N, C-alpha and C positions, 0 to 999 in steps of 0.2 A: 365515488372515484374511480369508479369501473371502466379501467380503459379499453377492457375487451368489447365492450359495447361501441367504443369508438373507433375500433380499425376499421369498420366500413365506412367512415365519415370520411375517409379522405382517398382519391382515385390515384393509384399509381402513377406517378409520371417516370417513374425510374425504368431504366432497360439495361439489359447487362452491358457492362464498360468491357468486359475480357471475356470473351465466347471462349472455351477451351482450345489451346492448341492442338493437345496431344492427352488423354487422360493421364499417362504416365509422367508426363511434365508439369501437371498441376500440383499446386502446394497445398490446395485447398479442397480434396476428394470428399469431404463428408458433407458439405453444403452445397444446398441447388443454385444457392448464388454466390457471386463472387465479391469480394471485400468491398466494393463501394460502388453504389446503385445509383448514384444521384446524376440526373442528367442535368447538366450545365448549359440553359438555355440562355445563350447571348441576347443582350439588350443591344438594340439598334433603334436608329431613327429612322424615319422615312428620308430623310434628305442623305443618308449614306450613297445608297445606291438607286438608280431607276429600277421600279419594279419589271422584271424581265417577262417580257409578252413575246413569242414568237409567234410569226405566220409562217403557212406552210410552205410559202417561196424561201424564205429564209432557212427551212429546216433543209431544204434541198441544198442550200449554198452551204451550209455547216456539216452537212455531211460529207461534202468533198473536201474540205478543209478543217482541221481543229486548231488552227492558228489564232483566230478571234478569241475562240474559247477560252484557251490555253493563257491567252492575256489575261481576259476576265476572271478566271478562276485564280490565277496568280493576284491579280489585285482584292479579290475577295479573300483570299488566304492571308494576305498581308494585314486588313482589316477586321478579321475577324467575322465577317458578316455571313454570319449562320444561315438567317433565313433567307438571303440571296440565293447561298450555296444548297439549300434543299431544292429550292425551284430549279437552280442549273442543273444539280442531278438528276431531275425530273426528264430536263431537257434531253440531256446528253444520253439518258437510258434509252428515252424513245427514238433518240436517231440512231441507236446501236454504235454510239461512238465510245462505251463504258471499256470496249477491248484494247483503246489507244491508252498505254500504259502512263503515257504523260500526263493526259487529263485526269486517269484515275488516282495518279501521285498526289495533282493537286488537291483532289477530293479529299484522299487520307491526309494530307497535312491540313486540311481546314478544320474535318472534324476533330482531329489529335490536340489541334490548338484551340479548339472550345471545349474538349472535355466529351466528346461526343463519340466514344470509345467502340460503342456496338455498331455503329454505322462505318467507323474508319475499319473495324476488322472484316464485318462484310464484304466491303470492297476488295481488301486485300485476299479475303478468301477466295472472292468470286475473280481474282484476276489470275488469267491464266499463266506468268512467268511474271510474279511479283519480282522487282529488282532492288538493289541497295538503296535507292530513293525510295519506295515505298516503306521497307523494313524502317530506314532511319525516321522516316516523319513518325512512325508510329511509337518508335523508342524514345525519340525525343519529346513526343507528347506525353507518354507515360511521366519521364524522368521530369519533366517542367510542372507536371501536376501533383509531384510528390510521391507518385507509384511505382517505388524502385524496384519492388517485386514483380510487377508486371513486365518492366521494362527488361529487367533480366531473364524472364523467361522469355521474351519476344526475340532477345538477343541469342538465348541459346537455341531456337528453332531455326533463325537465320542462319547461325553459323554451321548449325547442324544439316542445313541443305546445302552447304558447299558455297555461299555468299560470304566473302569476304568484306567486313568492318573496313573503314576508311576514316581519314582524318576527321570528317565532318560529323559521324558515327559514334567515335569512339568517346568522347569528351560527354555524351549523353549515357553513353553505358556505365562509364568511370563515376559518373554523377550519381546513378543509380545504385553502385555499389557505396558512394559516400552516405546517401540517404539511408539504407538500410545498414549501414556500417558493417558491411560484410567484407571483410579482409581476405578470407578465403577467394572468394570469388573475383575480388579487386586484383589479386596477385598472380590469377590465373588469366584474365584480362589483359594486365600489365607484359605476361609472357606473348601474348598473341601481338601485341603492339611492338614488342622487341621483333618478334618475328617478320612480321608485316613491314619493318623500318619507319613507323610511324613516330617513334619517341622524341623525335628531333623537331617535330611539329610543334608550334608554340603554344596551340591551343589544347592539343593534346598532353604536352608536359605540364601545363597546368593544371590539367584535371587530375592529373596523376598527383601532384603535389596535394591539391585539396582533398583527395581520396584517402590518401596515406595519414594526412593529417587527421581528418573526420575518423579515421577509424583507430586513433590513438598512436599511431606510430611515426611520432614527431622526429625521429631521428631519421628516418627512411625519407621523409617529407622533406627534409633538410638537405639531404644527401641528393635528392632528385633535383633539388631548387639550385643549390651549388652547380650541378652538372648543365645547367640551360647556358648555351653560351649568350644568349642576348635575351637580358630581361627588359620586359617592358612593363609598364605601370600595372598591366593585368595579372604579370606573372608575380610581382610583388604583393599586389592585392589579394592571389589566390593563397597565399601562405599565410598574411598576417592575419586574413579573415578567418582562416582555419584556426588559427591560435586563439583567436577571439573566441569563437565557437567553443574551443576546448578549455575555456578560462584562462589559459595559458597570457594572460592579459599584459604582464611585463614583458615577456619574450616579444609578443607583437609591436609593442612600442618601441622596443629593441630595434626591430627589424625596420619599422618606420621612419626612425631615426638616420639607421643606415641608409635607406633609400634616398631620404631627401639628401642628406649629406653628398651621397653619390650623383647626384646633380639629376634623379628623376622626379619630375613633378607629379605632387600626388591627385588623382582625380576626386569625383564627387562621392565614388564608392569607400576609397581607401580612407577619406576624410569622415565618411558615417561609420565605420570600422573603430578609427582610432576615438571618437566619441564615446564608441561604446566600451572601449576600453579604458577611458578616462573614468566613466562611470562606474564601471567594475569595480576599480582601485580606489575610487573617491578621489582624484587626482586633480581639484579645481584649478589649479596652475597650468597643468599641461593641457587641460582643457581649454582656458583661455588661449594658449598661444596656438591650439589647433584650430581656436574660433579665428584667430588672425590669418592663418593659410587660408580659411575659407572664403574670405573678404577678400583678400590678396588677388587668390584665383577666381574670384568674380561667380563663387557658387551659391550666393545668398538666396538665390531664386529658384534653386533645386529642393523639390519637396520632401524628398527621401534624406537628405543629408541634413537640412534645418529642423526637421522633426527628431534626429538623432541630437541635435545640438540642444533644441529645448528640453528634451530629456534627459540629457545631461546636466543642464543648468536646474532642473527641478530636483534632480535625486543628489546632488553633489553639493554637499556645506550647505552656508547660510545663503544661495543664490539665487532667491526666489524672484528678486527685481531684475536680475539679468533673464530668467527665464521669459517673465512678464515682457521685456521689452523685445525679444528676439520676436517671441508670439504676435506680437502687435503691430510689429513688419512685416509680417508673412500675408501676402497677397489673399491666398486662399486657404486656410487651415483645413486640413483633413480628420478624419476620425483621430489618427493617430496623434496628431497635434492637440487636438482637444483632450484625448485623456492623457498626455503628457502633463499638460499645463493646469489639468482640473484634478485627476485621479491621483498621479504620482506624487502630487506636491501634497496632498492628504492634509489640508488645510482646509477645515469647514467654515471659518469665517471668511477666509479670502474667497473662497467656492460660493459661499453664498451672495458675497458682493458682485463675482462675476456672473454671476446667475442672473441677478435683478439687472446687472447692466447689460445681459446679453436680451433679457424679456424688453428692455426699453428700446434695443436697436432692432426688434422683431426677428432674433435670429430664430428664436424657438420654434415659431411654425415652419419656416422655410429648409432647416437645416435638422435632420436626422443625425447627424454626427454630434452634435451639441448636446442632444438629448441623451444619448447613449452615455455620453463623458460624465453628465452631470449624474445620471442613475448611478454611474460606478463611481464618482468621487463622494456623493452620499453613502453609500453603502459603506465604501471603505472607511470614512469617517463614523459609523455607527449611527447614521442618521436614516433608517432604513424608512422610516414615514415620509420624509421629505424625498426620497429615492421613488418610493410607490407615488407620489403625488406627482413627479416629472413625468413619471413613465405613463401614467394614465392621461397626463394631458397631452403625450406627443400624438398629432393626427395621424401619423403612419409610424408602422412598427414593425422592422426587419427580424430576423432571425438572429442578429446581433442584438437589438435592443431586449428582447426576450430574454435571450442567454444573461444579458447583464443584470437582468431583474432577479432570474432565478437564481442565479448566482448569488447576488447580495444578499438575498434572502437565507439562502444556505450559509454563507459564511457569518451572517447574525444570529444563527443559532434558530432562526424561524424555518424549520425544516418541512412542519405542516403545511405552512404558506406557500414554501418552495414548490413543493408536490402539486398543489391546489392550483397554481400559477400556469405548472406545465400543463396539466387538465384542459384549462382555459386556452392555453396556445393550440394544444391541439384540436380542441373542439371548435376554436375559432371565435374570435372575439369579434362582436357586431358583425357575424356573418363572414368576416375574413378569416381563411386558414391560413397559418404560417407554417412554414414547413420547418420542421426540426433538423439539427445535425448532430453530428459526434458528440460535439462540446457540451449540447443540451443534455443529452443522456447520460455523460460523465458528471457532470452536474448533478444532476436529479438521482443518480445511483448513491452519488455522496450521502445525499440528505436519507434514501431510504436504509443506508449503511448505519447512519447516527439512530435512527428512529426504530431499526431492526425489524421493519417493514417488510416483511417476504413475501406477501402477497403483491405489494407494487413493484416491488424488484421482479417478480416473475412476468409482470406484465410489461415492465420496460423490456425485459428479456424477448418476449414475443415481438414487441415492436422493432426491436433492434434485428431480430430474423428477418422480419417481414421487409425491412427498409433495406437489408445488406448491409448493415452496419457491423456485424457481429464479427468482422474480422478485422475491424478498426482496434489497433492496439490499445486506443484508450479506453473504447468500450468495453472490450475483453476483460481489461485490468481491472477497470471500475466494478464490471458484474463479480468478478472472482471476489473482490474486495467486499462488495456488498452482501453476497451470499455468503460469504467468510463470517460476517457481523453479525448477521442473524443467527441466534441460537440456534444448534442443531441443523444448521444446511450447510454444513462444510460438505458433503457428499454432492451437492448441485454445485458448488464450487469448484470441487474436483473434476466434475464431467466437464465442465466448461473447458477447464484447465488441461484435461485428456485429451479434448477434440479439438482444441487449437494448436495444440502440440502436433496432432496429426496431419494439420493443415499447415503450418508455419513453424518456424524456430521461434521458442519461448524468448523472450528479453529478459532484462533484470527487473523491471518493474513486475512482471506476470509472476515469476520465481518469488518476489519478495512477498506479492499478494497472497500466494498459496501457502507459503512457510507460515506468515504471519497468521493466515487463518486456521492452519493445523495448530499453532501454538497458543491462538486464543481459546481453542475449544477442546485443550489438554490432549490434543494427539500429537505428542512430542516424538515418538518413534517416527511416526510418519513424515512429520517436520525436516527429522534429521536425514531419513531417506533421500527425500526431494534436496537436501543440501549437496548430498554425495551427487545424485545425479546432475544439480546445477554444475557442479565441479567438472565433471566428467565431460561437461559440453564446453569446457573453457571459460565459463561465468564465475569469477570470484566474488564471495559475498562484499557487500559494501556495509556501511554502517547500519542502514537497516535492518538487512539481513540479520546480521551479527546480533542487533538486539532481539530480533526475534527468535533466531537459534538458542541465544543465552536463556531466554524465558522459556523454551522447550526443554532445555536442560535442568533449568530450576524445576520444573512440573516432575520432570523424571528422577530428580536427583541424580543426573547423570555428571558426576563430579569430574571425571577425567576428561571426557568430551567437552564439558565446558572451559576446563582449563586450556585446550586444546584452541578452541574460541578465542578464549584471552590471547593466547599467543599471537593468534591471524591480527586482532584489534591492535595488539602493540606494534606488530611486523607495518601496518600499513597506515598508522597514525590516526586510528579511530580514538585514541584516548580522550581526544580533547570533545568528543561527540557527546552531549549530556545524555543522547538517548541509550548510546551504547555503555556509558559509564554508570547509569541506575540500572541498567541492565544486569553489570557486574555485580554491583553490589547485591542486586536481589539473588542471582544465580547462587554466588556464593553462601548466603545466607540461607538459603532453601536447600542447598546441600550439605549443610550442617558444619561450614567452616565459617565460623563467624570470625576467627581471627583475618582472614583474607577478604573478609566482605568489609570490616572494619579498615583494612589498608587500602582497598578499591576506595571506599568513600573519602577517605582522607586525602587520596590522589584528586578527586572532584573538587574538594574545598581548598586544596593548595593553589589550585587553578584560578578560583575565585568563580567557579560555574555551578557551585550546588545550589540547586533550587528546591520547591517543598517534596518533589518527587524522592529526590536524592535522602533527603533527611526521614521523611515516610518511610521510604524501603529499609532505612537503617534502623530506625525506632522499632517497625514492625520485625526486622529479624531479631534484635535484642530481644522481644517479647515473646516471640515463638519458641526462644530459647531458654527462656524462664528468666533471662535476666531483667526483672521489671524494674529495679531501682536503677539500673543503668539506663534502660530505657529512658525515663522521666528525667533522670539528669541531662541526656542528650535532649530531650525535647526543651528543656530550660534553656541549652546553651543555643538552641534553634532560636528561639524567641528574642535573644541576646546578641544575635550574630549581626555584624557590622552596625550600624547606626542604627537603623529602623528595626534590624530583626526580619524574620522569614517568617510572613503569616501563615499559619497552619489551615490546611482545607479539612474537609468532613472525614477524608481517608487518615488524615495524621492524628486526629483524637480517635477514629476506632481503634487505631494502632495503640493509643495510650491508653485507651480503657481497657483494651484487651491486654496490655502489660501489666495493667494492677490487677484484672482477673487471675490472670497466670500466676501471681507473686504473692496473692491474698492482700493485696493492698487497698481496704475497703475505704478508710476516710480519705485517702488520697483522691479514689476513683467518684467518689460523692463530689468532692470539691471540682472537681474538674468537668463533671457531668452537669452539675447545676450551674456552673459560671460561664459554660461555651458561647451560650448565646450572649450574654453580656460582654465577655471580653475580646471574644472573635467574630461576632455576628453570625455565627452558625447554628441554626435551629436544630436540637438534636433529633437525628433521622433513626428510623427503624433499627439500622446497626447498631446505633449508640445504646438504644435502650435493649436491645438483645446482650449486649457485653454488660450492662448492669445487672440486668437479671441473673445473666449467669454469674456475675461475682456474687452477690447476694446467695445464689443458691449454695454455692460451691463455700461459702463462709458459714452456711448453717441459719442466715437470716431469710429464714423460707417464707416469714408471713410479710415482711419489708418486699422480698420479691414479688410475691402475688398483689400486694398493694399496688406495685409500679404496674404490675400485668393490667391491672383492673383501671388504672387512672390515664394510662399512655394513651396518645391520641389515635393510635393505629390500634390493627386488629393483629391479636398476637398469632403470630404463624407456625408454621413446624418447627422452625430452627429455635424458639424460644421456647416452646412446649417441650422440647429435645431436651435444654436446659433445664427445665424443671424436673423432668422425668429421670435425668442424671443425677442433680441433687438431690431428689427423692431415694436413689440408690444409695449414693455417698451416706445419707442421714438416716437410711431406713424408716422414710417415712412412707406407709403405705397409702394413706389418703392422700397425701398430694402425688403419690405415684399411678394411682389408680384414675387420678381426675386429668392427670396429663397423659396419660396412655388412652384415655379415651378420645382426647381432642387429635392425638396422633394418629389415632385409627381411623377417624374420620378426614382429616387431612390426607394422609398417605397410607393409605390402606394395604399397598402393597410391599410396604417397607416390613422385613423381618425384624428389625433391630427392636421396634416395640416390644412386642413380644417378648424378645428375648431378655432385654432391660427389668421388664416388671417380671419375668419369670425368677429373674436374678434377685429382685427385691424380695419376693415371696420367699425365695430358698434362703436368704441371709438371715430371716425372722422363724425359720423352720416350718413355714406352710406350705406343706408338700403336696396336700390337694391341690391347692390353687397353682401349683408348679405344674401338676400334670393336669390343670383345666387349661393351662395357657399352653401345653403341649398339643391338646385335643383340637382347640380351636387353631392352632397352627396346622394341622392335618387337615381338617375339614376345610378351612379357609384356601387351603394348598399354596401356603406362603412359604416361600422358599428362602431360607437363611441365605443372604449374600455371602459368597465364599469369600474365606480371608486369602488376601494374596500379598506377597512381598517381593520387592526387587532389590537387586544390589548388582552393583557395576564393578565388574572386573577386566581389567585390560581392552578398555572400548567396548565391552560388550556388556549387555543389561540381560540380567539372568531373572525369571520368574520362578517362584515357588508357590504352590497351592499347599493346604493341609494335607499329608500324607503323600505328599507328591514322589514319585519315582522315577520321573519322564528324564531326570537331568542324567548324562554320561556316568556322573562320579557318585551316584546314589546311593552304593554300597559303601563309600568310604566316607559319605555324608552322615549317615546312619550309623555307621562304626563309632564317628566323632560324636556325634549326639550320646551315645550309649556311654562312653567313656566319661562324657560330661557331666551326665546323670549320675554316675557312680562317685566322681570328684564333690559334686555339689552335695549329695546326700551325707557324705561324711563331712561336709564343712556347715551342716544344719539346713539344709534345703528340704521341705517337704510340699510336695506336689498339692494344688489347691483343687482338690477334686471334686468341691461342692458348686465350682462355676460352671462345671460340665455338664448340661442339661439333657445327655445323650442317657438314654435308660439301658445301661449296660453295667457290668460289673466294674469293679476300684480298678482292677489290674488293667482292663479295656479302657476305661477314662484315664489312666495316667499315662498311657501309650499316646490316646488322642492327644492330651495336653503337650507330651515330649515332642509331636511330630506337628506342632502348630507353623504354619509357613514362616514366621519371621525367625524361630528357632533354625528351622532349616536353612534359610538365608546364613543366619549367621554361624551356622555349621560348616558351610560352605566358604564364607568368607575367611574363618579361621583356616583351612585348608590351602585358599587358592591365595593367598595375600601375603606380603613378607612380614616377619615377627616385627611387632611394635608399630604396624601400620595402623591406622583405624580401621574400623569397619561402618561402613556407612550402608544403612535397610531403609527402604520405605516400605509402609504398609497402609493398603487401602482402608482399613477400619481401625478403631481405637486399639491400642495395644493391650491386651488382657492382663490382668493382675499376676496370674501365674508367670507368666513371659515377663513381666516387668520384674519381678522378684528374681527368676532364675538370671536374667540379665545383669541385675547387680553381683550376683554368686560369681558368674562366668568372666566380668570385667576383672574382678580382682584374682582369680584364679589362672586365665592366660595374660595377666599384666597389659591389658589391650582396651583401649576406649571404643565403645560402641556406642554409635549414633543413629538414632533410631527414629526416621521422622513418621507418626501415625498422622489420622486425620485431624487431631487438633493442634499437634505441637511437636516439638524436637525433645527427646529423650538422649542427655549425654550421660552414658555409663562409665564412671571412672571409680578403680580401688573400691568397689563396694557398694559407691553410693548413686544416685540418680539427681542429675541438676533439678530435677522438678521438685525434690524433696517430698515426693510422695504424694504431691499436690496437684493432683490431674483429673 
């Protein structure tokens, strides 16, 4: 499946669609190719126009006048007959008539309509004095092909050259602003419209209404609408179609009613918009009423409108029969019709019956649309094999058919097959190569993200560069998402994000993809920086960004910043979003505020939207905070929720076993572990075995733990041997400690923790020669101890401390506070545990090294920088040491403060001289 070997199989038919106007105006300076390289070769029949052959005599006649050529080119442009246009351009060029601006404009118009922008731009550049018609044709072509950015670039150059736009050009420019949702440029164009006096032209006014509506400025859109003196059906359509596009369907329906009551008859476009609005709000009654208008006004034969009607009946309520009746009365259903009736109904049984009927009617061989619809239907109904059978039986397959099958496999979880099919598409099945498009690559990248297949992702990245698709928003965002989900490849996602930023403005999706990638990879600080940048650009986080940022705050234990995001969630009404709600539970739990996590969880359940993720997050939060019995009570409540309860998944059961492990509930853990497959249909996975082995080890049942290691169906990994080494340290079992250390040194030779834990075991039983030997091995192996780091958040700023750190501006006060605490603790009975420090120094130096541990420095700073009685939250990258754990119990009582310390394993709540873990950690 090596795509790099396949790159040479396709000859590039692409050409530059947008040669640069000027380097300073380009939004994409870093790439050789511009956004879309696809050359849209229009298909035409031999009957459209006669083949153009010109004799030498005729050439002389044509040289004297261009009237006949102008009429012919006008006809070719109207029919988009590209082949004849290319022939005619050759004739005009040989005859020396390209200097005729009128002929040149006809050709620019033809190429722009056909999407061959390389030819159109070449003609424009070669024209000695391009006029308004030349520029308008190019801008209109860009806008009609959805290329808003290129249309605006062309408009800027035209305007900068002193050519003023008119009532025919402004609608295309405003449409480009609407495509880009570029309100800033839209307002500037509106200003030019006012200056030039075209605001009263009905087409310009309609375009302004649509532009403001699609840019989210509904009030300005409505104000402009009210100012139009003579509204026709196009004016009404402009406004309520924009409302439908913006999901303001009820407002669109009110406007439609106002239009009809005012005496304006709806046209086919307005009716299709109303069908879409009825579909969106699920209003079958209004849908039937609008169907009545369609029949009364005689639009039953309009394909566009009837497709919207079929789609409405297929999606709204129990109206399957009505959808089938409308569909059967259609003269020639197209791909949209078939997809609506087959796929959107999502009814496998009816779809299979229809499939059988189509085979009998011999539609399968002749109609490509039918095959695509069936592939889509079977895929959405979960019958991938049936979809594959239909796909293989299709005599001809275009890019839409391939995309449908690749997407179906991806959505069904068959990602490996999805990638394999893409390779077959690229190589060419049965010798026929099908050209992929941006939809293909976006779907394929979704599968690479799921599989975390970075090599395939890189190859798709190379293809997107070669085919000029790297500036397509969907492809760029899919690449960012795919690289971000491939472990340890966030840097490559960041490069694409930065390069795209230099080329164009980021949208909400690209920021969401990058922030999510940073959050997933534990780069919370980078995610928060990107959020600030996003807000600085005027883009406000939606529920998906909020969810990712809350997860970043959770990883950083950034409690204050998490609360600010919570406020944003409340203000914008995202509390009903299940992802944002679950992230709130997770964030508060991981920031040490279990009460607020519980409140967030209760809010989710009050709305009846709690799912297995919500319950698992809350159970896991209770477990991490040492409230094992509360976690098990919540799990029982989850199983009894509503009538049938909520079925746990493997993550839930990991949390349940972890809760038992942290609380020492051995019997309960055994019961859950032994019955999980029988009760819940979940076979114990590696994580479940790891929890059980950790639990048995902590409880001193070392023989049982080893028996489970020897009998489990998985190879013990570093996590399991690490748990056994920790258990050996707790119970001072030299034999088990040495065996676990031997395995760990093989699996993770670079990790220093193994040497240190084994040295601690030797030190605990007085085997000092072995301790010295471990030190020697560390020196000879050049193994460096991972430095302990602690974080504390104060007033929206996260401060980092290392052992003996003096980089903080208030270091002097911090160390003075530590000296004060040491004296007060000593008077209360605290004795430093010098035996846990393995440095070969005198006892006084060891005492100072212990006193200056990173978590103690963070707590001392928290005592100085936070209000009295406020909890102090500290996060550490390693397991909290025994001496710090003991010291914090003293400090919590002496300072009357709650200290919440999150280490690599769990949370410790120190209150009034005791810890929530009960010294069991």
